[in-house]
C-alpha positions as CSV (number, residue, x, y, z in Angstrom):
1,M,59.8,89.7,85.0
2,K,59.0,86.3,84.4
3,Y,61.5,83.4,83.5
4,N,59.2,80.8,82.5
5,K,61.4,79.2,80.0
6,T,64.5,79.4,82.2
7,E,62.7,77.8,85.4
8,L,61.6,74.9,82.8
9,A,64.5,74.2,81.8
10,I,66.1,74.1,85.3
11,Q,63.1,72.0,86.3
12,K,64.0,69.5,83.4
13,L,67.6,69.5,85.1
14,V,66.4,68.3,88.3
15,N,63.6,65.7,86.5
16,D,66.2,64.4,84.3
17,G,68.6,63.9,87.3
18,V,71.3,65.9,86.0
19,V,71.4,67.7,89.4
20,P,69.7,66.8,92.8
21,G,68.4,70.1,93.3
22,V,68.8,74.0,92.4
23,N,68.9,76.9,94.6
24,Y,68.6,79.6,92.1
25,A,67.4,83.4,91.7
26,F,67.1,86.1,89.5
27,I,67.7,90.0,90.0
28,D,66.5,92.6,87.5
29,E,64.4,95.8,87.9
30,D,61.7,94.1,89.5
31,G,63.7,93.0,92.2
32,T,64.7,89.5,93.2
33,Q,63.4,86.2,92.8
34,R,64.3,83.1,94.8
35,H,63.4,79.5,93.8
36,L,64.1,76.1,95.3
37,I,63.7,72.4,93.6
38,G,64.6,69.3,93.9
39,N,66.4,67.9,96.5
40,K,69.9,68.8,98.5
41,Q,71.1,64.7,99.1
42,L,70.5,61.6,97.2
43,V,72.5,59.3,99.3
44,P,72.7,57.8,102.1
45,K,68.9,59.1,102.0
46,E,67.1,61.3,99.7
47,V,66.7,64.7,101.6
48,P,64.5,67.6,100.2
49,L,66.1,70.8,99.3
50,D,63.7,72.8,101.2
51,D,66.3,75.6,103.0
52,G,67.3,78.5,100.7
53,H,69.9,79.5,103.2
54,L,71.8,76.4,102.7
55,I,75.7,76.8,102.3
56,Y,77.5,75.5,99.0
57,D,81.0,74.7,98.1
58,M,81.6,77.5,95.5
59,A,84.6,75.8,93.9
60,S,86.1,78.5,91.4
61,L,83.6,81.2,92.4
62,T,86.2,81.8,95.3
63,K,88.5,83.3,92.0
64,V,85.7,86.0,91.5
65,V,83.9,86.6,94.7
66,G,87.1,86.3,96.6
67,T,90.8,86.7,94.9
68,T,89.7,88.9,92.1
69,M,88.5,91.6,94.3
70,V,91.3,91.1,96.6
71,I,93.9,91.9,93.7
72,L,91.9,94.7,92.6
73,K,92.0,96.8,95.9
74,L,95.5,95.9,96.1
75,V,95.8,97.7,93.0
76,E,93.6,100.3,94.3
77,D,95.7,101.1,97.5
78,G,99.0,101.3,94.9
79,K,100.3,98.1,96.5
80,L,100.2,96.4,93.3
81,S,100.0,97.0,89.5
82,L,98.2,94.6,87.0
83,E,101.2,95.2,84.7
84,D,103.5,94.2,87.5
85,S,105.9,91.0,86.6
86,I,105.1,88.1,88.8
87,S,108.3,87.4,89.0
88,D,108.6,90.7,91.4
89,Y,106.4,89.0,94.1
90,L,107.5,85.1,93.3
91,P,111.1,85.3,92.2
92,E,111.3,81.4,91.6
93,W,108.9,82.3,88.7
94,Q,111.3,81.9,85.6
95,Y,109.2,84.2,83.4
96,P,109.2,87.6,84.1
97,E,107.3,88.4,80.8
98,V,104.0,87.3,82.7
99,T,102.1,89.9,84.4
100,V,99.6,90.1,87.0
101,R,97.0,91.1,84.7
102,N,97.8,88.0,82.5
103,L,97.1,85.9,85.9
104,I,93.7,87.6,86.3
105,T,92.7,87.1,82.6
106,H,94.0,83.6,82.3
107,T,96.4,84.7,79.5
108,S,99.4,84.0,81.1
109,G,100.6,80.9,78.9
110,I,101.1,78.7,81.6
111,E,101.0,75.5,80.9
112,G,103.0,71.9,81.8
113,Y,102.1,68.6,83.6
114,I,102.9,67.9,87.4
115,P,103.1,64.2,87.9
116,H,101.7,62.7,91.4
117,R,100.8,65.9,92.0
118,E,97.8,64.5,94.3
119,Q,100.7,62.9,96.4
120,L,102.3,66.4,97.1
121,D,102.2,68.6,100.4
122,H,101.5,72.1,100.5
123,D,105.4,73.3,100.0
124,E,105.7,70.6,97.3
125,L,102.6,71.9,95.4
126,I,104.0,75.2,94.9
127,K,107.3,74.5,94.1
128,A,106.1,72.4,91.5
129,L,103.7,74.9,90.2
130,L,106.2,77.4,90.1
131,G,108.3,75.2,88.0
132,L,105.9,75.2,85.3
133,K,106.5,77.1,82.0
134,A,104.8,80.1,80.1
135,G,104.0,79.0,76.8
136,A,103.4,80.5,73.0
137,G,99.7,81.4,74.5
138,L,101.0,83.9,76.8
139,N,99.1,87.3,76.0
140,H,97.5,85.8,72.5
141,E,95.6,82.9,74.0
142,M,93.1,82.1,76.9
143,H,93.9,79.2,78.5
144,Y,91.4,79.0,81.7
145,A,94.0,77.5,84.7
146,D,93.7,77.3,88.5
147,V,97.4,78.0,88.7
148,N,96.9,81.7,87.8
149,F,94.7,82.1,90.9
150,I,96.9,79.9,92.9
151,F,99.7,82.6,92.0
152,L,97.7,85.6,92.4
153,G,97.0,84.4,96.2
154,L,100.9,84.0,96.8
155,I,101.2,87.3,95.6
156,A,99.1,89.2,97.5
157,K,100.7,87.2,100.5
158,Q,104.0,88.5,99.6
159,V,102.6,92.2,99.4
160,T,100.6,91.9,102.7
161,G,101.9,89.0,104.7
162,K,98.8,87.6,105.1
163,A,97.4,84.5,103.3
164,I,94.9,85.0,100.5
165,Q,92.0,83.3,102.4
166,P,92.1,85.4,105.5
167,L,92.5,88.6,103.1
168,I,89.2,87.5,101.4
169,E,87.6,87.4,104.8
170,E,88.8,90.6,105.6
171,I,88.5,93.0,102.4
172,V,85.7,91.3,100.7
173,L,83.6,89.2,103.0
174,K,83.3,91.9,105.9
175,P,82.6,95.1,104.0
176,L,80.1,93.2,102.2
177,H,78.5,91.5,105.0
178,M,78.6,88.1,103.8
179,V,78.2,86.9,107.0
180,N,77.4,83.2,105.9
181,S,80.6,82.6,103.7
182,S,83.7,81.0,105.3
183,F,86.7,78.9,104.5
184,H,85.7,76.8,107.3
185,P,81.5,76.4,107.3
186,D,79.6,74.7,109.8
187,A,79.2,71.0,108.1
188,K,75.6,70.9,109.2
189,K,74.6,74.1,107.2
190,C,76.2,72.8,104.0
191,V,74.9,71.2,100.9
192,P,76.8,67.7,100.6
193,T,79.1,67.1,97.6
194,T,80.5,64.0,96.6
195,Y,79.9,60.3,98.0
196,D,82.1,57.1,98.5
197,K,81.9,54.2,100.8
198,E,85.6,55.1,101.8
199,H,85.2,58.5,103.1
200,G,81.4,58.7,103.2
201,L,79.6,61.9,102.5
202,L,81.8,65.1,101.9
203,Q,80.2,67.8,103.6
204,G,81.3,71.4,104.6
205,H,85.0,70.1,103.4
206,V,86.5,71.5,100.4
207,H,86.1,69.2,97.5
208,D,89.1,70.4,95.1
209,P,92.0,68.3,95.8
210,K,94.5,71.5,95.2
211,A,92.4,73.5,97.8
212,R,92.7,70.9,100.7
213,V,96.7,70.6,100.3
214,L,97.2,74.4,100.0
215,G,94.7,75.6,102.9
216,E,94.7,79.4,103.2
217,D,97.1,79.7,100.4
218,C,94.4,78.8,97.8
219,G,93.3,81.5,95.8
220,S,91.5,79.5,93.1
221,A,88.9,77.2,95.5
222,G,87.9,76.9,99.1
223,L,85.1,79.4,99.6
224,F,81.8,78.4,101.0
225,S,78.8,80.6,100.7
226,N,75.0,80.8,100.4
227,M,72.7,82.4,98.3
228,D,71.7,85.3,100.7
229,D,75.6,86.3,100.4
230,L,76.2,86.0,97.1
231,L,73.4,88.1,95.8
232,L,75.0,90.6,97.7
233,F,78.2,90.2,95.9
234,V,76.1,90.5,92.7
235,E,74.6,93.4,93.7
236,S,77.8,95.0,94.3
237,V,79.2,94.5,90.8
238,L,75.8,95.5,89.1
239,N,76.0,98.6,91.2
240,P,79.6,100.2,90.7
241,D,78.6,103.3,92.9
242,D,77.6,101.3,96.1
243,N,80.2,99.0,95.9
244,P,82.1,99.1,99.5
245,V,85.2,97.3,98.5
246,L,85.9,98.7,94.9
247,S,86.0,102.3,93.6
248,S,82.8,102.3,90.8
249,D,85.5,102.9,88.0
250,T,87.3,99.7,88.9
251,V,83.6,97.7,89.2
252,R,82.9,99.1,85.6
253,G,85.9,97.2,84.5
254,F,84.5,94.3,85.1
255,Y,82.1,95.0,82.4
256,T,85.2,95.1,79.6
257,D,87.5,93.0,78.0
258,Q,90.8,93.5,80.0
259,T,93.1,91.4,77.6
260,K,95.6,92.7,75.4
261,H,93.7,91.0,72.2
262,D,90.0,91.1,73.1
263,L,90.1,87.4,74.1
264,G,87.1,87.6,75.9
265,R,88.2,87.8,79.3
266,S,87.5,90.2,82.1
267,Y,88.7,90.7,85.6
268,G,88.2,87.2,86.6
269,F,85.1,86.4,84.9
270,E,84.6,85.7,81.2
271,R,83.1,88.3,79.3
272,I,80.7,87.1,76.1
273,N,79.0,89.4,73.6
274,C,75.3,88.0,72.9
275,E,74.2,88.9,69.8
276,G,75.1,92.9,70.8
277,M,74.2,92.3,74.6
278,P,77.5,91.7,76.9
279,F,77.6,89.6,79.8
280,I,80.0,88.0,82.3
281,W,79.6,84.8,84.2
282,Q,81.6,82.5,86.2
283,S,81.1,78.9,87.2
284,G,82.3,76.6,89.5
285,F,83.1,72.9,89.1
286,T,80.8,71.7,92.1
287,G,77.6,73.2,90.2
288,T,77.7,76.8,91.0
289,F,77.2,79.9,88.3
290,I,76.8,83.3,88.2
291,V,75.6,85.1,85.1
292,I,75.6,89.2,85.3
293,I,74.1,91.2,82.1
294,P,75.7,94.9,83.1
295,E,73.8,96.8,80.9
296,K,70.3,95.6,81.9
297,K,71.0,95.3,85.5
298,R,70.0,92.0,85.1
299,A,71.7,88.7,86.8
300,M,71.1,84.9,87.6
301,V,72.7,83.1,90.4
302,F,72.5,79.1,90.1
303,L,73.7,77.0,92.9
304,S,73.7,73.2,93.0
305,N,75.7,70.3,94.1
306,R,76.1,68.3,90.3
307,I,78.9,65.9,91.6
308,H,76.4,64.7,94.1
309,P,76.7,61.8,94.7
310,V,79.5,60.9,92.4
311,S,81.9,63.5,90.3
312,P,82.4,64.5,87.8
313,N,78.8,64.4,85.9
314,E,80.1,65.5,82.9
315,Y,76.2,65.6,81.5
316,Y,75.5,68.8,83.4
317,I,78.5,70.7,81.4
318,E,76.6,69.9,78.3
319,R,73.4,70.9,79.6
320,R,74.6,74.1,81.5
321,K,75.2,76.2,78.2
322,P,71.8,75.9,76.8
323,L,70.4,76.9,80.1
324,I,72.3,79.7,80.3
325,E,71.4,80.9,76.4
326,T,67.8,80.3,77.4
327,Y,68.2,82.8,80.4
328,L,69.9,85.2,77.8
329,N,67.2,85.2,75.4
330,E,64.4,85.7,78.0
331,N,63.1,89.0,78.6
332,K,65.6,90.5,75.9
């Protein structure tokens, strides 16, 4: 298949200076197309993006590539249930009506503000998160929040005795042969993110502040990966019978709404029905996203470092939705 309109939209993102460059790929019935455009770095000097195997900070793609897969595997193995109260595993949590399913679908209703969060250490941050409350949105509203997946990581640790990031390496990365993915990458192989005079270029070190503090206990961010490995992951979701981590029935569960009131969330992913064509997708703050159209056996993987040289670059968010719509409407 050809994706001329989508490729032109990506070209315009680069030409307009919205992102330095993009490593992107399309999967369809004809195979996989991979493309590079633009630069991998703009400061302190401009460096072209000429290597399709470079590693990116996945940010929140960690949630679906890693933590979601681990939780579902623990459910399959009978070590956990989606209907379990999270208080069974995190006794400090004061709202037993919140379940594992609520966390994985972002329908927990967890709300609240943590003052001076950036000054807290590992234990202090976890204590503060466990001190948040579940509001009226429980089961009735979707509110995307990192805390849901931080809690999932802590629950997995309670069940297995291992921190979530080593579990992701063991349960997900190894079976899928994602050999380029890790939580401690070689900085020289990484695309940089932010740049400032005090710290210089952030390269090979996680951008997310909570992930830096929580380290291996962070289930919401922290993974580094590249196009080679993400294509392996996406193929495993598109082909349930060949998934080496989860059963075909569990993988097909990604394709359907997993909330109690049809709030548009699957396991980890957002699920949207676009003119009768359901798709699932997830993005990462650093400029990454995955779109999967199960019925069509199609997918798009987009890797950029949109927060280079500075964050947050909100203009990228405005341009992302039209780009995805262009992709969805091409080759219907």
